[in-house]
C-alpha positions as YAML, in Angstrom:
chain: A
units: angstrom
residues:
- id: 1
  name: UNK
  ca: [112.81, 58.52, 100.25]
- id: 2
  name: UNK
  ca: [116.59, 58.46, 100.59]
- id: 3
  name: UNK
  ca: [118.04, 61.89, 99.93]
- id: 4
  name: UNK
  ca: [121.39, 62.52, 98.33]
- id: 5
  name: UNK
  ca: [123.82, 64.28, 100.64]
- id: 6
  name: UNK
  ca: [126.08, 66.96, 99.20]
- id: 7
  name: UNK
  ca: [129.76, 67.01, 100.15]
- id: 8
  name: UNK
  ca: [131.09, 69.65, 102.48]
- id: 9
  name: UNK
  ca: [131.71, 73.06, 100.93]
- id: 10
  name: UNK
  ca: [135.14, 73.18, 99.32]
- id: 11
  name: UNK
  ca: [137.79, 75.86, 99.80]
- id: 12
  name: UNK
  ca: [140.87, 76.21, 97.65]
- id: 13
  name: UNK
  ca: [143.31, 79.13, 97.75]
- id: 14
  name: UNK
  ca: [140.75, 81.26, 99.58]
- id: 15
  name: UNK
  ca: [138.16, 80.64, 96.85]
- id: 16
  name: UNK
  ca: [134.83, 79.42, 98.16]
- id: 17
  name: UNK
  ca: [132.63, 77.19, 96.00]
- id: 18
  name: UNK
  ca: [129.04, 76.10, 96.42]
- id: 19
  name: UNK
  ca: [127.04, 73.05, 95.47]
- id: 20
  name: UNK
  ca: [124.28, 75.16, 93.90]
- id: 21
  name: UNK
  ca: [124.05, 78.77, 92.79]
- id: 22
  name: UNK
  ca: [120.52, 80.15, 92.40]
- id: 23
  name: UNK
  ca: [120.07, 83.21, 90.19]
- id: 24
  name: UNK
  ca: [117.24, 85.32, 91.57]
- id: 25
  name: UNK
  ca: [116.01, 85.98, 95.13]
- id: 26
  name: UNK
  ca: [112.29, 86.07, 94.51]
- id: 27
  name: UNK
  ca: [110.06, 83.65, 96.36]
- id: 28
  name: UNK
  ca: [110.90, 80.85, 93.88]
- id: 29
  name: UNK
  ca: [114.66, 81.19, 94.35]
- id: 30
  name: UNK
  ca: [114.50, 81.61, 98.13]
- id: 31
  name: UNK
  ca: [112.12, 78.67, 98.59]
- id: 32
  name: UNK
  ca: [114.37, 76.45, 96.51]
- id: 33
  name: UNK
  ca: [117.45, 77.57, 98.45]
- id: 34
  name: UNK
  ca: [115.78, 76.56, 101.72]
- id: 35
  name: UNK
  ca: [114.71, 73.19, 100.33]
- id: 36
  name: UNK
  ca: [118.21, 72.47, 99.03]
- id: 37
  name: UNK
  ca: [119.72, 73.36, 102.41]
- id: 38
  name: UNK
  ca: [117.42, 70.79, 103.98]
- id: 39
  name: UNK
  ca: [119.08, 68.27, 101.67]
- id: 40
  name: UNK
  ca: [122.55, 69.32, 102.75]
- id: 41
  name: UNK
  ca: [123.52, 71.53, 99.81]
- id: 42
  name: UNK
  ca: [125.64, 74.63, 100.23]
- id: 43
  name: UNK
  ca: [123.75, 77.33, 98.36]
- id: 44
  name: UNK
  ca: [124.46, 80.83, 97.10]
- id: 45
  name: UNK
  ca: [121.63, 83.07, 95.87]
- id: 46
  name: UNK
  ca: [122.69, 85.88, 93.51]
- id: 47
  name: UNK
  ca: [120.19, 88.73, 93.13]
- id: 48
  name: UNK
  ca: [120.51, 91.67, 90.76]
- id: 49
  name: UNK
  ca: [118.54, 94.04, 93.00]
- id: 50
  name: UNK
  ca: [116.66, 93.72, 96.27]
- id: 51
  name: UNK
  ca: [115.20, 90.28, 97.14]
- id: 52
  name: UNK
  ca: [111.52, 89.87, 96.36]
- id: 53
  name: UNK
  ca: [110.93, 93.27, 94.74]
- id: 54
  name: UNK
  ca: [109.69, 92.10, 91.33]
- id: 55
  name: UNK
  ca: [106.94, 89.54, 90.69]
- id: 56
  name: UNK
  ca: [107.05, 88.44, 94.36]
- id: 57
  name: UNK
  ca: [105.94, 91.95, 95.38]
- id: 58
  name: UNK
  ca: [102.38, 91.11, 94.35]
- id: 59
  name: UNK
  ca: [98.83, 90.55, 95.62]
- id: 60
  name: UNK
  ca: [99.32, 87.09, 97.09]
- id: 61
  name: UNK
  ca: [96.14, 85.38, 95.93]
- id: 62
  name: UNK
  ca: [96.69, 81.63, 96.00]
- id: 63
  name: UNK
  ca: [94.26, 81.13, 93.14]
- id: 64
  name: UNK
  ca: [94.41, 77.43, 92.36]
- id: 65
  name: UNK
  ca: [90.78, 77.29, 91.22]
- id: 66
  name: UNK
  ca: [89.01, 78.63, 88.17]
- id: 67
  name: UNK
  ca: [89.94, 79.40, 84.60]
- id: 68
  name: UNK
  ca: [93.04, 81.41, 85.54]
- id: 69
  name: UNK
  ca: [95.10, 78.24, 85.95]
- id: 70
  name: UNK
  ca: [96.15, 76.59, 82.65]
- id: 71
  name: UNK
  ca: [95.02, 72.99, 82.47]
- id: 72
  name: UNK
  ca: [98.61, 71.75, 82.23]
- id: 73
  name: UNK
  ca: [99.38, 73.46, 85.55]
- id: 74
  name: UNK
  ca: [96.34, 72.36, 87.50]
- id: 75
  name: UNK
  ca: [97.87, 69.29, 89.15]
- id: 76
  name: UNK
  ca: [100.89, 71.26, 90.38]
- id: 77
  name: UNK
  ca: [98.71, 74.20, 91.44]
- id: 78
  name: UNK
  ca: [96.47, 71.94, 93.53]
- id: 79
  name: UNK
  ca: [99.45, 70.17, 95.09]
- id: 80
  name: UNK
  ca: [101.16, 73.47, 95.92]
- id: 81
  name: UNK
  ca: [98.02, 74.93, 97.48]
- id: 82
  name: UNK
  ca: [97.81, 71.87, 99.75]
- id: 83
  name: UNK
  ca: [101.44, 72.38, 100.79]
- id: 84
  name: UNK
  ca: [100.92, 76.00, 101.78]
- id: 85
  name: UNK
  ca: [99.91, 75.72, 105.45]
- id: 86
  name: UNK
  ca: [103.01, 73.68, 106.31]
- id: 87
  name: UNK
  ca: [105.16, 75.83, 104.03]
- id: 88
  name: UNK
  ca: [104.06, 78.98, 105.87]
- id: 89
  name: UNK
  ca: [104.29, 77.33, 109.28]
- id: 90
  name: UNK
  ca: [107.95, 76.44, 108.70]
- id: 91
  name: UNK
  ca: [108.85, 79.90, 107.43]
- id: 92
  name: UNK
  ca: [107.09, 81.62, 110.33]
- id: 93
  name: UNK
  ca: [108.68, 79.29, 112.85]
- id: 94
  name: UNK
  ca: [112.20, 79.83, 111.50]
- id: 95
  name: UNK
  ca: [111.93, 83.56, 110.84]
- id: 96
  name: UNK
  ca: [109.59, 84.81, 113.56]
- id: 97
  name: UNK
  ca: [107.74, 86.80, 110.86]
- id: 98
  name: UNK
  ca: [103.96, 86.49, 110.53]
- id: 99
  name: UNK
  ca: [103.06, 85.85, 106.91]
- id: 100
  name: UNK
  ca: [99.29, 86.51, 107.18]
- id: 101
  name: UNK
  ca: [97.98, 83.36, 105.53]
- id: 102
  name: UNK
  ca: [94.23, 83.94, 105.29]
- id: 103
  name: UNK
  ca: [91.77, 81.09, 104.71]
- id: 104
  name: UNK
  ca: [88.47, 82.97, 104.43]
- id: 105
  name: UNK
  ca: [88.19, 82.13, 100.74]
- id: 106
  name: UNK
  ca: [87.37, 84.01, 97.56]
- id: 107
  name: UNK
  ca: [84.13, 85.35, 96.12]
- id: 108
  name: UNK
  ca: [84.26, 85.13, 92.34]
- id: 109
  name: UNK
  ca: [81.82, 87.61, 90.83]
- id: 110
  name: UNK
  ca: [80.33, 87.09, 87.38]
- id: 111
  name: UNK
  ca: [80.20, 90.00, 84.92]
- id: 112
  name: UNK
  ca: [76.58, 90.91, 85.69]
- id: 113
  name: UNK
  ca: [72.96, 89.80, 85.80]
- id: 114
  name: UNK
  ca: [73.43, 87.74, 82.66]
- id: 115
  name: UNK
  ca: [75.91, 85.49, 84.39]
- id: 116
  name: UNK
  ca: [75.15, 81.88, 85.34]
- id: 117
  name: UNK
  ca: [72.97, 81.14, 88.33]
- id: 118
  name: UNK
  ca: [75.51, 79.92, 90.87]
- id: 119
  name: UNK
  ca: [73.77, 81.11, 94.03]
- id: 120
  name: UNK
  ca: [73.69, 77.58, 95.37]
- id: 121
  name: UNK
  ca: [77.51, 77.52, 95.47]
- id: 122
  name: UNK
  ca: [77.64, 80.19, 98.20]
- id: 123
  name: UNK
  ca: [77.81, 79.13, 101.87]
- id: 124
  name: UNK
  ca: [75.43, 82.01, 102.72]
- id: 125
  name: UNK
  ca: [73.70, 84.86, 100.86]
- id: 126
  name: UNK
  ca: [76.18, 87.28, 99.28]
- id: 127
  name: UNK
  ca: [74.71, 90.17, 101.28]
- id: 128
  name: UNK
  ca: [75.55, 88.30, 104.47]
- id: 129
  name: UNK
  ca: [79.03, 87.24, 103.33]
- id: 130
  name: UNK
  ca: [80.12, 90.74, 102.25]
- id: 131
  name: UNK
  ca: [77.66, 93.48, 103.29]
- id: 132
  name: UNK
  ca: [79.90, 96.21, 101.82]
- id: 133
  name: UNK
  ca: [79.38, 95.00, 98.24]
- id: 134
  name: UNK
  ca: [77.23, 97.38, 96.20]
- id: 135
  name: UNK
  ca: [75.39, 94.71, 94.21]
- id: 136
  name: UNK
  ca: [74.66, 91.71, 96.38]
- id: 137
  name: UNK
  ca: [72.33, 90.26, 93.73]
- id: 138
  name: UNK
  ca: [75.25, 89.78, 91.37]
- id: 139
  name: UNK
  ca: [75.96, 86.13, 90.44]
- id: 140
  name: UNK
  ca: [78.84, 84.82, 92.52]
- id: 141
  name: UNK
  ca: [80.55, 81.64, 93.57]
- id: 142
  name: UNK
  ca: [82.68, 80.77, 96.58]
- id: 143
  name: UNK
  ca: [86.17, 79.34, 96.10]
- id: 144
  name: UNK
  ca: [88.15, 77.70, 98.88]
- id: 145
  name: UNK
  ca: [91.28, 79.68, 98.12]
- id: 146
  name: UNK
  ca: [93.80, 81.20, 100.49]
- id: 147
  name: UNK
  ca: [95.74, 84.43, 100.28]
- id: 148
  name: UNK
  ca: [99.06, 85.48, 101.76]
- id: 149
  name: UNK
  ca: [101.00, 88.69, 102.21]
- id: 150
  name: UNK
  ca: [103.81, 88.20, 99.65]
- id: 151
  name: UNK
  ca: [106.03, 90.90, 101.13]
- id: 152
  name: UNK
  ca: [105.94, 89.23, 104.52]
- id: 153
  name: UNK
  ca: [106.36, 85.84, 102.83]
- id: 154
  name: UNK
  ca: [109.54, 86.93, 101.03]
- id: 155
  name: UNK
  ca: [110.91, 88.56, 104.18]
- id: 156
  name: UNK
  ca: [110.26, 85.36, 106.11]
- id: 157
  name: UNK
  ca: [111.85, 83.22, 103.39]
- id: 158
  name: UNK
  ca: [114.89, 85.49, 103.24]
- id: 159
  name: UNK
  ca: [115.38, 85.37, 107.00]
- id: 160
  name: UNK
  ca: [114.79, 81.60, 107.11]
- id: 161
  name: UNK
  ca: [117.28, 81.06, 104.28]
- id: 162
  name: UNK
  ca: [119.95, 83.08, 106.08]
- id: 163
  name: UNK
  ca: [119.16, 81.24, 109.31]
- id: 164
  name: UNK
  ca: [119.81, 77.93, 107.53]
- id: 165
  name: UNK
  ca: [123.14, 79.17, 106.19]
- id: 166
  name: UNK
  ca: [122.21, 80.17, 102.64]
- id: 167
  name: UNK
  ca: [124.60, 82.81, 101.28]
- id: 168
  name: UNK
  ca: [122.97, 85.84, 99.63]
- id: 169
  name: UNK
  ca: [124.65, 88.23, 97.20]
- id: 170
  name: UNK
  ca: [122.46, 91.28, 96.40]
- id: 171
  name: UNK
  ca: [123.05, 94.07, 93.91]
- id: 172
  name: UNK
  ca: [125.04, 91.90, 91.51]
- id: 173
  name: UNK
  ca: [123.75, 91.06, 88.02]
- id: 174
  name: UNK
  ca: [124.69, 87.73, 86.47]
- id: 175
  name: UNK
  ca: [126.33, 88.25, 83.08]
- id: 176
  name: UNK
  ca: [126.88, 84.58, 82.17]
- id: 177
  name: UNK
  ca: [126.51, 81.05, 83.40]
- id: 178
  name: UNK
  ca: [130.05, 79.70, 83.05]
- id: 179
  name: UNK
  ca: [130.81, 76.26, 81.65]
- id: 180
  name: UNK
  ca: [133.95, 74.15, 81.69]
- id: 181
  name: UNK
  ca: [134.48, 70.87, 79.85]
- id: 182
  name: UNK
  ca: [130.87, 70.80, 78.73]
- id: 183
  name: UNK
  ca: [129.13, 71.41, 82.05]
- id: 184
  name: UNK
  ca: [128.34, 74.23, 84.46]
- id: 185
  name: UNK
  ca: [131.18, 75.54, 86.62]
- id: 186
  name: UNK
  ca: [129.63, 78.69, 88.09]
- id: 187
  name: UNK
  ca: [128.44, 82.18, 87.19]
- id: 188
  name: UNK
  ca: [130.07, 85.48, 86.37]
- id: 189
  name: UNK
  ca: [128.53, 88.79, 87.43]
- id: 190
  name: UNK
  ca: [129.19, 92.47, 86.76]
- id: 191
  name: UNK
  ca: [131.38, 92.49, 89.88]
- id: 192
  name: UNK
  ca: [132.93, 89.06, 90.37]
- id: 193
  name: UNK
  ca: [132.50, 85.34, 89.71]
- id: 194
  name: UNK
  ca: [131.29, 82.39, 91.79]
- id: 195
  name: UNK
  ca: [131.99, 78.66, 91.42]
- id: 196
  name: UNK
  ca: [129.46, 75.84, 91.66]
- id: 197
  name: UNK
  ca: [128.71, 72.54, 89.99]
- id: 198
  name: UNK
  ca: [125.00, 73.37, 89.62]
- id: 199
  name: UNK
  ca: [123.20, 76.59, 88.68]
- id: 200
  name: UNK
  ca: [119.46, 77.26, 88.73]
- id: 201
  name: UNK
  ca: [117.99, 80.13, 86.73]
- id: 202
  name: UNK
  ca: [115.22, 81.64, 88.88]
- id: 203
  name: UNK
  ca: [115.69, 85.10, 87.40]
- id: 204
  name: UNK
  ca: [112.06, 85.65, 86.43]
- id: 205
  name: UNK
  ca: [111.61, 88.27, 83.71]
- id: 206
  name: UNK
  ca: [115.42, 88.51, 83.41]
- id: 207
  name: UNK
  ca: [115.92, 84.77, 82.84]
- id: 208
  name: UNK
  ca: [116.90, 85.22, 79.20]
- id: 209
  name: UNK
  ca: [119.45, 87.98, 79.69]
- id: 210
  name: UNK
  ca: [122.66, 85.94, 79.91]
- id: 211
  name: UNK
  ca: [124.32, 83.04, 78.06]
- id: 212
  name: UNK
  ca: [124.66, 80.21, 77.38]
- id: 213
  name: UNK
  ca: [120.87, 79.78, 77.03]
- id: 214
  name: UNK
  ca: [118.34, 82.51, 76.36]
- id: 215
  name: UNK
  ca: [115.00, 81.51, 77.82]
- id: 216
  name: UNK
  ca: [111.97, 83.26, 76.26]
- id: 217
  name: UNK
  ca: [110.86, 84.98, 79.47]
- id: 218
  name: UNK
  ca: [109.40, 88.46, 79.12]
- id: 219
  name: UNK
  ca: [108.18, 91.04, 81.65]
- id: 220
  name: UNK
  ca: [104.43, 91.50, 82.07]
- id: 221
  name: UNK
  ca: [103.77, 94.63, 84.05]
- id: 222
  name: UNK
  ca: [101.15, 94.71, 86.80]
- id: 223
  name: UNK
  ca: [100.09, 97.94, 88.49]
- id: 224
  name: UNK
  ca: [98.39, 97.89, 91.91]
- id: 225
  name: UNK
  ca: [97.40, 100.12, 94.78]
- id: 226
  name: UNK
  ca: [96.62, 99.67, 98.46]
- id: 227
  name: UNK
  ca: [94.13, 101.51, 100.65]
- id: 228
  name: UNK
  ca: [93.44, 101.55, 104.38]
- id: 229
  name: UNK
  ca: [90.07, 99.88, 105.01]
- id: 230
  name: UNK
  ca: [90.16, 97.87, 108.24]
- id: 231
  name: UNK
  ca: [87.41, 95.31, 108.80]
- id: 232
  name: UNK
  ca: [85.65, 96.27, 105.57]
- id: 233
  name: UNK
  ca: [86.09, 92.99, 103.68]
- id: 234
  name: UNK
  ca: [86.50, 89.41, 104.84]
- id: 235
  name: UNK
  ca: [86.97, 87.55, 101.55]
- id: 236
  name: UNK
  ca: [89.10, 88.11, 98.50]
- id: 237
  name: UNK
  ca: [86.82, 89.58, 95.83]
- id: 238
  name: UNK
  ca: [87.59, 88.63, 92.24]
- id: 239
  name: UNK
  ca: [85.63, 90.36, 89.51]
- id: 240
  name: UNK
  ca: [86.38, 90.73, 85.79]
- id: 241
  name: UNK
  ca: [87.14, 94.43, 86.20]
- id: 242
  name: UNK
  ca: [89.27, 94.34, 89.37]
- id: 243
  name: UNK
  ca: [90.20, 92.23, 92.38]
- id: 244
  name: UNK
  ca: [90.31, 93.18, 96.07]
- id: 245
  name: UNK
  ca: [92.55, 91.42, 98.56]
- id: 246
  name: UNK
  ca: [92.06, 92.22, 102.27]
- id: 247
  name: UNK
  ca: [94.97, 91.96, 104.69]
- id: 248
  name: UNK
  ca: [94.74, 91.33, 108.40]
- id: 249
  name: UNK
  ca: [96.50, 94.65, 109.08]
- id: 250
  name: UNK
  ca: [93.58, 96.60, 107.55]
- id: 251
  name: UNK
  ca: [94.96, 97.17, 104.07]
- id: 252
  name: UNK
  ca: [92.99, 96.26, 100.96]
- id: 253
  name: UNK
  ca: [94.96, 95.65, 97.77]
- id: 254
  name: UNK
  ca: [93.39, 96.62, 94.46]
- id: 255
  name: UNK
  ca: [94.70, 95.24, 91.21]
- id: 256
  name: UNK
  ca: [95.92, 94.51, 88.71]
- id: 257
  name: UNK
  ca: [96.91, 95.24, 85.14]
- id: 258
  name: UNK
  ca: [98.51, 92.98, 82.54]
- id: 259
  name: UNK
  ca: [100.74, 95.13, 80.34]
- id: 260
  name: UNK
  ca: [103.46, 94.47, 77.79]
- id: 261
  name: UNK
  ca: [105.52, 97.51, 78.74]
- id: 262
  name: UNK
  ca: [109.03, 96.09, 78.78]
- id: 263
  name: UNK
  ca: [110.95, 96.74, 81.96]
- id: 264
  name: UNK
  ca: [109.14, 99.99, 82.76]
- id: 265
  name: UNK
  ca: [107.98, 99.79, 86.40]
- id: 266
  name: UNK
  ca: [106.48, 103.26, 86.58]
- id: 267
  name: UNK
  ca: [102.84, 103.55, 87.58]
- id: 268
  name: UNK
  ca: [100.38, 105.52, 85.47]
- id: 269
  name: UNK
  ca: [98.04, 107.89, 87.33]
- id: 270
  name: UNK
  ca: [95.09, 107.30, 85.01]
- id: 271
  name: UNK
  ca: [95.46, 103.52, 85.27]
- id: 272
  name: UNK
  ca: [95.64, 103.63, 89.06]
- id: 273
  name: UNK
  ca: [92.59, 105.92, 89.11]
- id: 274
  name: UNK
  ca: [90.66, 103.58, 86.83]
- id: 275
  name: UNK
  ca: [91.30, 100.59, 89.11]
- id: 276
  name: UNK
  ca: [90.44, 102.68, 92.17]
- id: 277
  name: UNK
  ca: [87.10, 103.71, 90.62]
- id: 278
  name: UNK
  ca: [86.34, 100.10, 89.65]
- id: 279
  name: UNK
  ca: [86.97, 99.05, 93.26]
- id: 280
  name: UNK
  ca: [84.70, 101.82, 94.56]
- id: 281
  name: UNK
  ca: [81.99, 100.72, 92.14]
- id: 282
  name: UNK
  ca: [82.16, 97.26, 93.72]
- id: 283
  name: UNK
  ca: [82.52, 98.48, 97.32]
- id: 284
  name: UNK
  ca: [81.34, 102.12, 97.70]
- id: 285
  name: UNK
  ca: [82.86, 102.46, 101.19]
- id: 286
  name: UNK
  ca: [86.31, 102.39, 99.57]
- id: 287
  name: UNK
  ca: [85.71, 105.94, 98.35]
- id: 288
  name: UNK
  ca: [86.67, 107.31, 101.77]
- id: 289
  name: UNK
  ca: [89.55, 104.87, 102.29]
- id: 290
  name: UNK
  ca: [92.97, 106.50, 102.37]
- id: 291
  name: UNK
  ca: [95.26, 105.49, 99.50]
- id: 292
  name: UNK
  ca: [98.48, 104.16, 101.03]
- id: 293
  name: UNK
  ca: [100.62, 103.46, 97.98]
- id: 294
  name: UNK
  ca: [100.69, 102.34, 94.38]
- id: 295
  name: UNK
  ca: [103.37, 100.30, 92.62]
- id: 296
  name: UNK
  ca: [104.12, 98.04, 89.68]
- id: 297
  name: UNK
  ca: [105.83, 94.67, 89.41]
- id: 298
  name: UNK
  ca: [107.09, 92.59, 86.51]
- id: 299
  name: UNK
  ca: [105.74, 89.07, 86.14]
- id: 300
  name: UNK
  ca: [107.78, 86.59, 84.09]
- id: 301
  name: UNK
  ca: [105.67, 85.51, 81.12]
- id: 302
  name: UNK
  ca: [106.45, 82.84, 78.52]
- id: 303
  name: UNK
  ca: [105.09, 82.31, 74.97]
- id: 304
  name: UNK
  ca: [102.69, 79.56, 76.08]
- id: 305
  name: UNK
  ca: [101.91, 80.90, 79.55]
- id: 306
  name: UNK
  ca: [103.56, 77.96, 81.33]
- id: 307
  name: UNK
  ca: [106.65, 78.00, 83.55]
- id: 308
  name: UNK
  ca: [110.03, 76.65, 82.53]
- id: 309
  name: UNK
  ca: [111.05, 73.91, 84.97]
- id: 310
  name: UNK
  ca: [113.74, 71.29, 84.95]
- id: 311
  name: UNK
  ca: [117.04, 70.36, 83.36]
- id: 312
  name: UNK
  ca: [118.45, 72.15, 80.34]
- id: 313
  name: UNK
  ca: [120.73, 71.13, 77.48]
- id: 314
  name: UNK
  ca: [123.75, 72.18, 79.56]
- id: 315
  name: UNK
  ca: [124.66, 69.62, 82.24]
- id: 316
  name: UNK
  ca: [124.35, 71.13, 85.70]
- id: 317
  name: UNK
  ca: [122.17, 74.02, 84.48]
- id: 318
  name: UNK
  ca: [118.52, 74.07, 85.59]
- id: 319
  name: UNK
  ca: [115.59, 76.45, 85.08]
- id: 320
  name: UNK
  ca: [112.76, 77.42, 87.40]
- id: 321
  name: UNK
  ca: [111.26, 80.54, 85.91]
- id: 322
  name: UNK
  ca: [108.36, 81.92, 83.86]
- id: 323
  name: UNK
  ca: [105.70, 81.41, 86.55]
- id: 324
  name: UNK
  ca: [103.76, 84.48, 85.32]
- id: 325
  name: UNK
  ca: [100.98, 85.25, 87.86]
- id: 326
  name: UNK
  ca: [101.41, 82.02, 89.83]
- id: 327
  name: UNK
  ca: [104.88, 82.30, 91.36]
- id: 328
  name: UNK
  ca: [103.62, 82.82, 94.91]
- id: 329
  name: UNK
  ca: [101.18, 79.91, 94.60]
- id: 330
  name: UNK
  ca: [103.69, 77.56, 92.97]
- id: 331
  name: UNK
  ca: [106.67, 78.30, 95.22]
- id: 332
  name: UNK
  ca: [106.31, 75.24, 97.51]
- id: 333
  name: UNK
  ca: [105.85, 72.69, 94.73]
- id: 334
  name: UNK
  ca: [108.55, 74.28, 92.56]
- id: 335
  name: UNK
  ca: [111.06, 74.12, 95.41]
- id: 336
  name: UNK
  ca: [110.11, 70.50, 96.10]
- id: 337
  name: UNK
  ca: [110.35, 69.31, 92.49]
- id: 338
  name: UNK
  ca: [113.47, 71.24, 91.58]
- id: 339
  name: UNK
  ca: [115.31, 70.04, 94.66]
- id: 340
  name: UNK
  ca: [114.41, 66.48, 93.65]
- id: 341
  name: UNK
  ca: [115.75, 67.04, 90.13]
- id: 342
  name: UNK
  ca: [118.97, 68.65, 91.32]
- id: 343
  name: UNK
  ca: [119.68, 65.85, 93.77]
- id: 344
  name: UNK
  ca: [118.93, 63.20, 91.11]
- id: 345
  name: UNK
  ca: [115.91, 61.96, 93.00]
- id: 346
  name: UNK
  ca: [112.78, 60.71, 91.25]
- id: 347
  name: UNK
  ca: [110.25, 63.55, 91.04]
- id: 348
  name: UNK
  ca: [106.78, 63.18, 92.46]
- id: 349
  name: UNK
  ca: [105.14, 64.80, 89.41]
- id: 350
  name: UNK
  ca: [105.76, 64.82, 85.67]
- id: 351
  name: UNK
  ca: [107.40, 68.10, 84.63]
- id: 352
  name: UNK
  ca: [107.90, 67.29, 80.94]
- id: 353
  name: UNK
  ca: [105.26, 69.84, 79.85]
- id: 354
  name: UNK
  ca: [107.41, 72.59, 81.36]
- id: 355
  name: UNK
  ca: [110.74, 71.59, 79.84]
- id: 356
  name: UNK
  ca: [112.95, 74.29, 78.39]
- id: 357
  name: UNK
  ca: [113.35, 72.03, 75.35]
- id: 358
  name: UNK
  ca: [109.85, 72.97, 74.14]
- id: 359
  name: UNK
  ca: [111.28, 76.28, 72.95]
...
């Protein structure tokens, strides 16, 4: 496919302009910045806080299977999951940071003995796959899903973006997307302004906080904790009451809640304790595991649970937000499709179901 080449970055009276400004330095914004740089664009990423500290600071399950994925998203989820090994390879190669992509798969546990008989879907008896589980007679199925350390992933993406020449502005909140003569001309922030002919809103739960368009993104709080339990679990364990995500460094992540709590990122001791007890009920050996930390992140939800992707009613203004629980999973395909849209290339997949115009 022939790719459009952007002109050289333009300077006038000591004012620097960019081809594309991306609002938000989560994994979606950083992945898109890297992809646009590959296409020759000069890119600025504007981040209100610290890169990757909101929804990207999550569990990292690449859950492209099961009922968690809305039907409208399934094609993109499957495509993105297939892209992940190469996506991670490139980031690790450019950044020198190990992202901990694990391919051991997921064990999906049914609610109890009354669940469906899916024993034939396991590659081996559950007791053999995960000896630490308390109830190895519980109905379960095996899913060929991967997991990744999202903190390492964001750090790698940030370093790779800088290595490719992406400009990053942290600690600066966008107050408006600026237009001139009917199309985008840049953004203004609480500190300064930046000029560009294209702007992409990747601001997650903050996507609706500035004009000219107010996207219906809202924060959905998720509380989690991590414990030290080396070599205890091999697979991701997903149960209705809690999920457990092992890391190669010996941590096990326990999560997560879904709360409409506004922008409150405080953890609640009773909620953390409840999740911890649920994890111990599944894996009794976790009772002696040292608690390392607990935290909360804000996922960007939308009224219909689908992301907002594509062009908007303002020429030059694009949206890539509202990924809810699937931002880590959908980062590669989002970057690929949005870069195609921004460079006027034909997209590989239909994104009409995710248009901002549906609101």
